[in-house]
C-alpha positions in Angstrom: 106.1 90.1 359.4 105.9 86.3 358.8 102.8 84.1 359.1 102.2 80.5 360.2 101.8 78.1 357.4 98.6 76.3 358.4 96.5 79.1 360.0 98.1 82.3 358.7 98.7 83.6 362.2 101.2 86.6 362.4 104.7 85.8 363.5 106.3 89.1 364.5 110.0 89.5 364.1 112.1 91.6 366.6 112.1 94.5 364.3 108.3 94.4 363.4 105.9 96.8 365.1 102.9 95.1 366.6 100.0 96.8 365.0 96.5 96.7 366.5 95.0 95.9 363.1 97.3 92.8 362.8 96.5 91.6 366.3 92.7 92.1 365.8 92.8 90.3 362.5 94.6 87.4 364.1 91.9 87.1 366.8 89.1 87.3 364.2 90.8 84.6 362.2 91.1 82.4 365.3 87.4 82.9 366.2 86.3 82.1 362.6 88.4 78.9 362.7 87.0 77.8 366.1 83.5 78.5 364.9 84.0 76.4 361.8 85.5 73.6 363.8 82.5 73.7 366.2 80.1 73.7 363.3 81.9 70.7 361.6 81.9 68.8 364.9 78.1 69.4 365.4 77.5 68.2 361.8 79.6 65.1 362.3 77.8 64.4 365.6 74.4 64.7 363.9 75.5 62.4 361.0 76.9 59.8 363.5 73.6 59.9 365.4 71.6 59.4 362.2 73.9 56.5 361.3 73.6 55.0 364.8 69.8 55.3 364.6 69.7 53.6 361.2 72.0 50.8 362.5 69.8 50.3 365.5 66.7 50.1 363.3 68.4 47.5 361.1 69.5 45.5 364.2 65.9 45.7 365.6 64.5 44.4 362.4 67.0 41.5 362.3 66.1 40.7 365.9 62.4 40.8 365.2 62.9 38.5 362.2 65.1 36.1 364.3 62.5 36.1 367.1 59.7 35.3 364.5 61.7 32.4 363.2 62.0 30.9 366.7 58.4 31.6 367.8 56.6 28.6 369.3 54.7 28.0 366.1 57.9 27.8 364.1 59.8 25.4 366.5 60.4 21.9 365.2 58.8 20.5 368.4 56.2 21.2 371.0 56.6 20.4 374.7 53.6 19.9 376.9 51.8 17.9 379.6 48.5 16.1 380.1 46.9 14.4 383.0 45.8 10.9 382.5 42.0 10.0 382.7 42.2 6.2 382.8 40.3 5.9 379.5 41.0 7.4 376.1 42.5 10.9 375.9 43.2 13.1 372.8 45.9 15.7 372.9 45.5 18.4 370.2 48.7 19.9 368.8 47.6 21.6 365.6 49.9 19.4 363.5 50.6 15.7 362.9 53.6 14.6 364.9 56.3 12.7 363.2 58.0 11.6 366.4 56.6 11.5 369.9 58.1 11.0 373.3 56.0 10.5 376.4 57.1 10.1 380.0 55.0 9.6 383.2 55.8 11.7 386.2 55.1 10.2 389.6 55.8 11.3 393.2 56.5 8.3 395.4 57.6 8.7 399.0 58.3 12.4 398.5 60.5 11.8 395.4 59.6 12.9 391.9 60.1 10.0 389.5 60.0 10.0 385.7 59.1 6.8 383.8 60.2 7.4 380.2 58.4 5.7 377.4 59.5 6.5 373.8 57.5 6.2 370.6 58.7 6.6 367.1 55.6 7.1 365.0 54.9 8.6 361.6 51.8 9.0 359.5 48.2 9.6 360.4 46.6 6.6 362.1 50.0 5.1 363.1 49.5 3.1 366.3 52.1 1.8 368.8 51.9 1.0 372.5 48.4 2.6 373.0 49.2 5.7 371.1 47.5 6.7 367.9 48.9 9.6 365.8 46.2 11.9 364.4 46.4 14.6 361.7 46.4 17.3 364.5 47.8 15.5 367.6 47.6 12.1 369.2 45.4 9.8 371.3 46.5 7.8 374.3 44.7 4.7 375.7 44.7 3.3 379.2 46.0 -0.3 378.7 45.4 -3.0 381.3 46.1 -6.6 382.1 43.9 -8.0 384.9 42.7 -4.4 385.8 46.2 -3.1 386.3 48.0 -0.6 384.1 50.5 -2.4 381.8 53.5 -1.0 380.0 53.6 1.4 378.5 51.7 3.3 381.2 50.6 6.4 379.2 47.1 7.3 380.6 46.6 6.3 384.2 44.0 8.3 385.9 45.4 11.4 387.7 49.0 10.8 386.6 50.8 13.7 384.9 52.6 12.9 381.6 55.1 15.1 379.7 55.5 14.8 376.0 57.7 16.2 373.2 56.0 16.1 369.8 58.2 16.7 366.8 56.8 18.2 363.6 
């Protein structure tokens, strides 16, 4: 009798007697091989699951770190609005802006209009166009000529203003 090279399974020749012992041994060998293969597959699956869990944990940590880097307190700017009071108004930001943009937002005849006014300011106490930069925000004044708002209109009573303050 001959045997296969890889799995040592019997290969009967025409003149060989098929013996029950040989046949039973072949089946036992096949079952042992299948059992080992199933165990190896289960072990590989468990290892892959553990690796995937570790990779997911690493990815989650990287995402948390990235999100922390882009939290509002870490952005290079803050966007907000204030409603003018027709007098002096202080907007608290929690930092001293280096650059500030303000725009008035009006609704006239059912249309929303934006009146942009830009300020490039730096340093505590810097003043320009009715704006004073503070160590933790800015102050806007209502400026008039003959009791009418004059440019830049940055604090008319009841008008909403949008700003971008850069750190």
